[in-house]
ZATOR-400940 format. One line per 2 residues: number of its first residue (from 0); their letters; for each residue x, y, z of C-alpha. Coordinates in pm, 1 decimal. Layout:
N
NUM = A = X/Y/Z  ...
//
This chain:
423
0 = XX = 8.0/-32.2/9.3  153.6/333.7/-128.3
2 = XX = 37.6/630.8/106.7  122.1/1005.8/36.1
4 = XX = 95.4/1268.0/319.8  90.1/1645.1/246.4
6 = XX = 154.5/1864.5/563.7  271.7/2220.5/538.2
8 = XX = 568.6/2162.5/752.9  756.8/1905.5/956.4
10 = XX = 896.6/2157.4/1222.4  850.0/2024.9/1547.1
12 = XX = 806.6/2367.0/1694.7  464.7/2323.2/1584.5
14 = XX = 354.8/2064.9/1785.7  159.3/1770.5/1749.9
16 = XX = 42.3/1768.8/1407.7  412.7/1722.1/1240.1
18 = XX = 536.8/1504.1/1526.8  215.3/1298.7/1393.7
20 = XX = 305.0/1286.9/1065.6  672.8/1169.1/1083.0
22 = XX = 601.9/899.9/1320.0  328.0/781.8/1159.1
24 = XX = 529.2/758.2/811.8  792.4/586.6/995.8
26 = XX = 551.9/329.9/1139.9  356.5/259.7/820.3
28 = XX = 679.9/221.7/618.8  859.2/-16.6/861.3
30 = XX = 517.5/-199.4/842.0  606.6/-238.6/450.4
32 = XX = 354.4/45.6/327.1  578.5/289.6/130.6
34 = XX = 527.8/645.8/261.6  608.5/968.0/106.7
36 = XX = 540.5/1304.4/292.9  470.7/1602.0/43.9
38 = XX = 558.9/1932.9/232.5  673.6/2285.6/218.7
40 = XX = 909.4/2298.2/505.6  1140.4/2020.1/594.6
42 = XX = 1273.9/2143.0/940.9  1292.8/1844.1/1138.3
44 = XX = 1274.9/1555.7/849.3  1549.7/1299.9/901.7
46 = XX = 1802.6/1433.8/656.3  1800.5/1080.0/513.4
48 = XX = 1438.7/1070.6/445.7  1477.8/1399.9/205.1
50 = XX = 1470.1/1271.1/-148.2  1513.9/1582.6/-332.2
52 = XX = 1773.2/1795.4/-110.1  2053.5/1746.1/-375.5
54 = XX = 1821.8/1969.6/-636.6  1622.0/1652.1/-779.8
56 = XX = 1330.8/1488.2/-655.6  1432.8/1092.6/-606.7
58 = XX = 1274.7/827.9/-724.9  1282.8/588.7/-391.3
60 = XX = 1407.6/653.4/-57.6  1744.2/552.7/50.3
62 = XX = 1571.0/235.9/186.9  1249.1/63.7/133.9
64 = XX = 1142.3/74.6/502.4  1274.0/502.0/535.3
66 = XX = 968.6/684.6/437.2  1082.6/1007.8/141.8
68 = XX = 1040.3/1351.3/240.2  985.4/1586.5/-34.7
70 = XX = 988.1/1957.3/-57.0  741.5/2108.5/-269.6
72 = XX = 759.4/2498.0/-360.3  521.4/2750.0/-212.8
74 = XX = 358.4/3000.2/-462.4  435.4/3345.6/-426.2
76 = XX = 75.3/3384.1/-345.8  68.2/3284.6/-12.8
78 = XX = 263.7/3025.5/207.0  1.5/2761.5/188.0
80 = XX = -57.5/2777.1/-181.9  75.6/2598.4/-423.4
82 = XX = 194.6/2709.5/-780.0  10.0/2529.7/-1073.7
84 = XX = 356.7/2390.3/-1194.2  403.7/2263.3/-864.4
86 = XX = 39.8/2111.7/-866.0  215.5/1919.4/-1169.9
88 = XX = 475.9/1769.4/-946.0  189.1/1685.9/-665.6
90 = XX = 21.4/1504.4/-891.3  293.9/1258.6/-1027.5
92 = XX = 352.7/1176.4/-669.0  12.9/1118.3/-581.5
94 = XX = -89.3/926.9/-936.2  16.6/614.1/-808.9
96 = XX = -66.1/684.8/-479.0  -342.1/412.4/-292.7
98 = XX = -431.5/691.8/-18.3  -342.9/1052.9/33.1
100 = XX = -345.3/1170.0/398.2  -442.3/1522.4/417.8
102 = XX = -334.1/1728.9/721.8  -539.0/1996.1/913.8
104 = XX = -810.3/2192.3/771.1  -710.8/2580.0/720.4
106 = XX = -478.7/2498.0/415.2  -552.4/2624.0/41.2
108 = XX = -284.1/2345.3/-40.9  -531.2/2120.2/76.1
110 = XX = -820.8/2224.6/-112.4  -603.6/2195.0/-416.9
112 = XX = -448.8/1842.1/-357.0  -783.1/1727.6/-261.6
114 = XX = -939.2/1860.2/-583.0  -661.1/1675.1/-771.3
116 = XX = -710.2/1343.4/-576.5  -1105.4/1367.9/-659.5
118 = XX = -1017.7/1439.9/-1044.5  -771.6/1151.4/-1065.6
120 = XX = -984.8/918.8/-867.0  -739.2/907.8/-568.3
122 = XX = -900.9/796.1/-223.0  -800.3/1097.5/31.4
124 = XX = -819.0/1124.7/403.2  -865.9/1427.3/605.2
126 = XX = -686.4/1457.9/965.1  -842.6/1764.5/1110.9
128 = XX = -630.8/1779.0/1404.1  -875.5/1917.2/1645.0
130 = XX = -934.7/2241.3/1397.4  -1291.6/2173.4/1386.5
132 = XX = -1355.1/2156.9/1764.3  -1530.7/2427.1/1879.2
134 = XX = -1297.8/2630.8/2069.0  -1100.7/2642.6/1769.3
136 = XX = -1399.5/2723.5/1552.1  -1460.4/3016.6/1767.7
138 = XX = -1113.0/3193.6/1673.5  -1158.8/3360.9/1341.1
140 = XX = -1486.6/3253.4/1346.8  -1627.1/3466.5/1003.5
142 = XX = -1312.6/3360.4/831.4  -1304.2/3012.8/881.1
144 = XX = -1683.2/2980.3/776.8  -1604.3/3195.6/493.6
146 = XX = -1326.6/2927.6/384.8  -1542.8/2633.9/490.2
148 = XX = -1821.2/2785.3/248.5  -1573.1/2812.4/-64.2
150 = XX = -1446.4/2488.3/-45.2  -1353.6/2346.0/286.2
152 = XX = -1640.2/2172.3/358.6  -1612.0/2011.3/-7.2
154 = XX = -1313.6/1872.4/100.0  -1425.9/1723.5/434.4
156 = XX = -1770.5/1584.5/289.9  -1583.7/1415.7/-40.2
158 = XX = -1296.9/1282.4/149.1  -1303.8/873.2/192.2
160 = XX = -1290.6/947.1/582.2  -1200.0/1219.9/784.8
162 = XX = -973.1/1109.9/1089.6  -1027.0/1237.1/1439.7
164 = XX = -861.4/1080.1/1689.0  -1134.0/1091.7/2012.3
166 = XX = -1531.5/1040.5/2005.1  -1535.3/1395.0/2166.1
168 = XX = -1348.1/1574.5/1854.8  -1623.7/1394.8/1637.7
170 = XX = -1863.0/1522.5/1871.8  -1733.9/1940.9/1840.2
172 = XX = -1642.0/1832.6/1456.7  -1936.3/1665.0/1280.0
174 = XX = -2145.2/1962.0/1163.4  -1888.9/2097.9/988.3
176 = XX = -1899.1/1787.3/752.2  -2242.0/1668.3/832.5
178 = XX = -2275.0/1477.0/499.2  -1926.1/1333.0/561.1
180 = XX = -1798.5/1006.9/723.8  -1572.8/974.5/1005.1
182 = XX = -1303.8/781.4/1112.7  -1221.1/750.8/1492.4
184 = XX = -870.9/622.9/1572.7  -562.5/769.4/1822.1
186 = XX = -250.6/918.1/1675.0  -32.3/672.2/1554.2
188 = XX = 340.7/731.6/1770.6  686.6/617.2/1757.8
190 = XX = 714.6/525.1/2102.5  1069.4/400.4/2040.5
192 = XX = 1242.3/625.4/2257.2  1046.1/593.9/2540.0
194 = XX = 1107.0/177.3/2560.6  1433.5/252.7/2760.8
196 = XX = 1440.8/568.5/2940.4  1729.4/711.7/2990.9
198 = XX = 1716.5/866.1/3341.1  1742.9/1177.9/3520.8
200 = XX = 2054.8/1285.4/3439.3  2074.1/1415.0/3132.8
202 = XX = 1793.1/1666.0/3181.3  1998.2/1767.8/3551.4
204 = XX = 2310.7/1857.8/3374.2  2127.7/2041.6/3111.5
206 = XX = 1909.7/2254.2/3281.9  2041.3/2416.1/3623.3
208 = XX = 1694.4/2485.6/3733.6  1566.8/2138.0/3771.0
210 = XX = 1944.3/1991.1/3893.3  1867.0/2267.6/4175.0
212 = XX = 1520.5/2153.9/4227.7  1581.2/1815.0/4286.2
214 = XX = 1918.2/1865.2/4488.4  1665.6/2048.7/4710.8
216 = XX = 1401.1/1834.3/4728.5  1129.8/2104.7/4551.2
218 = XX = 873.3/1936.8/4305.4  907.2/1991.4/3985.1
220 = XX = 615.7/2075.0/3785.4  648.0/2016.0/3393.1
222 = XX = 489.0/2185.5/3074.9  615.0/2103.2/2750.9
224 = XX = 450.2/2181.4/2442.1  392.8/2465.6/2207.2
226 = XX = 364.9/2775.6/2384.0  61.9/2922.7/2259.2
228 = XX = -275.3/3131.4/2402.2  -485.0/2771.2/2373.3
230 = XX = -229.9/2564.5/2610.2  -354.4/2759.2/2904.5
232 = XX = -1.5/2911.1/3039.6  -110.5/3159.3/3226.7
234 = XX = -355.7/2970.6/3497.0  -15.7/2752.1/3501.7
236 = XX = 182.6/3053.7/3615.3  -105.9/3211.6/3851.5
238 = XX = -133.8/2812.2/3966.2  254.5/2876.1/4108.1
240 = XX = 176.6/3202.6/4237.2  -117.7/3072.6/4462.3
242 = XX = 65.6/2804.8/4608.4  383.6/2995.7/4681.9
244 = XX = 108.6/3227.6/4904.3  -15.1/2902.5/5045.9
246 = XX = 326.1/2805.0/5175.7  421.4/2517.5/4887.9
248 = XX = 728.9/2565.6/4664.9  750.7/2436.3/4297.2
250 = XX = 967.4/2443.0/4025.3  766.4/2510.0/3723.3
252 = XX = 994.9/2411.7/3405.1  822.5/2556.7/3064.2
254 = XX = 938.3/2380.8/2790.6  874.3/2501.4/2414.3
256 = XX = 880.8/2834.3/2158.2  619.8/3026.8/2062.6
258 = XX = 539.3/3335.0/1901.2  829.3/3630.4/2029.6
260 = XX = 515.0/3852.2/2190.9  322.7/3599.2/2362.3
262 = XX = 644.5/3444.6/2534.8  726.3/3788.5/2643.0
264 = XX = 366.9/3821.6/2811.1  407.2/3493.3/2981.9
266 = XX = 745.8/3631.0/3099.3  587.7/3923.9/3255.4
268 = XX = 306.2/3804.1/3439.5  533.1/3536.3/3610.8
270 = XX = 750.5/3888.5/3707.7  419.7/4082.4/3796.7
272 = XX = 290.9/3780.2/4053.1  667.0/3757.2/4180.6
274 = XX = 752.1/3390.2/4062.7  1002.2/3450.6/3782.0
276 = XX = 1259.6/3292.2/4028.9  1045.2/2942.9/4012.9
278 = XX = 902.3/2950.9/3701.0  1215.2/2867.0/3409.7
280 = XX = 1151.1/2880.3/3078.3  1421.1/2659.0/2886.7
282 = XX = 1303.0/2638.1/2509.7  1233.1/2413.9/2255.8
284 = XX = 1356.3/2058.7/2420.0  1402.0/1729.6/2211.4
286 = XX = 1528.0/1372.6/2162.6  1681.3/1188.8/2491.2
288 = XX = 1701.7/1514.5/2691.4  1349.4/1565.6/2637.7
290 = XX = 1241.2/1223.5/2819.3  1481.9/1276.9/3061.8
292 = XX = 1328.8/1584.9/3123.2  974.9/1409.8/3166.8
294 = XX = 1142.6/1188.8/3404.5  1267.8/1451.7/3645.6
296 = XX = 873.7/1577.6/3642.6  690.3/1494.7/3970.9
298 = XX = 404.5/1620.8/3762.2  314.2/1687.4/3401.1
300 = XX = 15.7/2023.1/3397.8  -151.3/2090.0/3061.0
302 = XX = -395.6/2324.4/3155.2  -512.2/2371.2/2805.1
304 = XX = -811.6/2506.3/2640.8  -842.7/2270.9/2346.0
306 = XX = -649.0/1998.2/2258.1  -776.6/1675.3/1991.6
308 = XX = -554.0/1457.1/2111.9  -244.1/1581.7/2340.4
310 = XX = 96.1/1366.2/2230.4  235.6/1515.4/2514.1
312 = XX = 13.7/1379.3/2757.3  87.0/1058.9/2670.7
314 = XX = 451.4/1074.9/2617.4  469.3/1202.2/2965.3
316 = XX = 225.4/913.1/3097.8  466.2/710.5/2864.2
318 = XX = 777.4/774.7/3116.2  586.5/712.7/3421.7
320 = XX = 476.5/1099.9/3504.6  103.9/1156.1/3613.8
322 = XX = -57.1/1396.9/3433.9  -267.2/1672.8/3538.2
324 = XX = -487.7/1824.7/3254.2  -830.7/1996.9/3169.5
326 = XX = -1159.1/1864.3/2995.6  -1018.6/2076.8/2665.2
328 = XX = -844.9/1764.4/2589.7  -1079.6/1575.5/2350.1
330 = XX = -920.2/1245.2/2562.5  -969.5/1346.4/2909.6
332 = XX = -1227.1/1063.6/2999.4  -951.3/811.0/2866.2
334 = XX = -673.7/987.7/3053.3  -889.1/966.9/3372.1
336 = XX = -1030.7/586.1/3327.0  -609.8/514.2/3314.0
338 = XX = -546.7/597.7/3660.9  -256.7/792.3/3572.4
340 = XX = -406.3/1142.8/3514.1  -616.0/1370.6/3717.6
342 = XX = -900.4/1628.8/3515.0  -936.8/1968.3/3655.1
344 = XX = -1162.3/2282.7/3580.6  -960.5/2553.4/3371.2
346 = XX = -901.1/2796.4/3644.1  -566.2/2864.2/3844.1
348 = XX = -707.6/2756.7/4186.1  -828.8/2432.6/4086.6
350 = XX = -448.7/2385.6/3922.6  -282.6/2485.3/4261.6
352 = XX = -518.3/2283.3/4476.1  -495.9/1971.7/4267.3
354 = XX = -105.7/1982.4/4244.8  -33.3/2095.1/4581.1
356 = XX = -287.1/1775.8/4688.2  -95.4/1517.3/4469.0
358 = XX = 252.4/1649.2/4579.1  138.6/1660.1/4958.7
360 = XX = 36.9/1242.8/4861.9  350.1/1085.3/4720.0
362 = XX = 173.9/736.5/4792.2  -113.9/826.2/4523.0
364 = XX = 179.7/1010.4/4302.6  363.9/647.7/4292.3
366 = XX = 56.7/431.7/4232.4  -69.8/671.5/3931.4
368 = XX = 251.6/664.3/3782.3  271.2/273.3/3784.6
370 = XX = -48.9/300.3/3556.5  41.6/586.7/3361.8
372 = XX = 316.4/396.3/3174.0  119.7/63.7/3103.5
374 = XX = -171.6/252.8/2982.7  55.8/402.7/2729.3
376 = XX = 193.3/82.4/2593.9  -151.3/-142.6/2583.3
378 = XX = -333.2/145.7/2422.2  -53.6/334.7/2196.1
380 = XX = 208.6/119.8/2095.6  282.3/41.7/1734.7
382 = XX = 194.7/-252.6/1723.4  -170.8/-231.4/1881.7
384 = XX = -224.1/97.6/1631.9  -56.2/7.1/1336.8
386 = XX = -299.7/-286.7/1178.8  -594.0/-19.8/1297.3
388 = XX = -459.8/290.6/1035.7  -371.8/-8.5/797.7
390 = XX = -747.5/-63.3/818.5  -831.0/301.5/794.3
392 = XX = -612.1/340.8/456.5  -786.9/-10.5/347.8
394 = XX = -1154.8/164.2/430.1  -1047.5/441.8/249.4
396 = XX = -935.8/276.0/-67.2  -1283.1/99.7/-83.5
398 = XX = -1447.2/464.5/-139.8  -1491.8/573.7/-494.6
400 = XX = -1342.0/925.1/-468.0  -1376.5/1035.2/-840.6
402 = XX = -1566.4/1293.9/-957.4  -1550.3/1655.4/-1155.3
404 = XX = -1316.3/1886.4/-995.9  -1235.8/2249.7/-1134.2
406 = XX = -870.7/2310.6/-1103.1  -754.3/2639.0/-901.3
408 = XX = -541.5/2834.5/-1091.2  -219.5/2972.7/-890.0
410 = XX = 34.4/3185.8/-1102.3  317.7/2959.3/-1226.3
412 = XX = 656.4/2961.8/-1033.7  950.7/2724.7/-1009.4
414 = XX = 885.7/2316.3/-976.8  976.1/2113.6/-697.7
416 = XX = 1304.5/2277.6/-515.0  1588.3/2161.5/-334.2
418 = XX = 1496.1/2099.8/69.6  1647.4/2318.3/324.8
420 = XX = 1796.8/2117.4/514.2  1869.6/2187.7/896.2
422 = X = 2088.9/2041.4/1133.4
//
């Protein structure tokens, strides 16, 4: 089975979407299903996967079990638009695909590729990645409704399947593709980095704040994700201030990147509340250091307003770290049932109260930790989910998506470009 993904970027600073695409492509390729990723930004794509890094597109990856990443040129019209000339190369990539997997909703490039798939009779799946959840749709609502009228709804309703990660996501998003067909399936994750944990020494050597907290016996509360308004970081900082006022000292570690203005605002808030000495911004953390940082944390807190899945929650739990999150996470019921996580109201006081209660109850924390890691591997291991993704793709392949589609005319520009390889 030949699978072709399209995603705007593989830059992991953009959060869970590129992480899922890279993980799913690798796992499916290793399972014998060749996978190609078309993207306008190859940042964080493994160097060996990039097929056109030398100035011409490769026909096959370096190994049969390795995904192929092809950089496609953006149009000068907009960063999420593909030129007519680039679309010819995209069609060449998808003509032999058994299924095309499109990621996210708000991309004109997705409208273009979906139309090409329909014209060519190639089935496609759209992963909505929580972008149709109620909170998400309320942000820039008029613009999004216009986009849906101008082609978004057609793209979704004529997809072989719209992939959602939880029933809560379906419940919120279905009204935007009422005549479409959903498929509910958790994210396919690459858990290889979490099978043999590296221990806490790596993160302690990298981050002085963590090292000092461990030496002093101060609990470490970790947030690791994209720094974005929807993540509720203001509440975490306010809860740190409330805990300090109540005589509970914690070391809050905030790992991730975001828009400079937003991050500066968070730092100003920490300073205003006089917790800038215990709230530490450590930037982007990847690889073994990230896993080690999860292990260092006594608790992982994600006070989110909206999350269709929350890969960081399952990552933390895979390290045996209990989590605290909100009903803004679409899998919140599953996390609560797992025994490895607690769900709180979306307020600073609720977060402060629950974090304090857990940190003062080591026996309960240990019990949660003992349940968290087995739950992740029982439900999200590649061996569990790969057959289910194969079934989803096979289901999509059984759908006839061929129908007349009008081409989207974009000013021509260069063809497939050499990838900008980083690192």
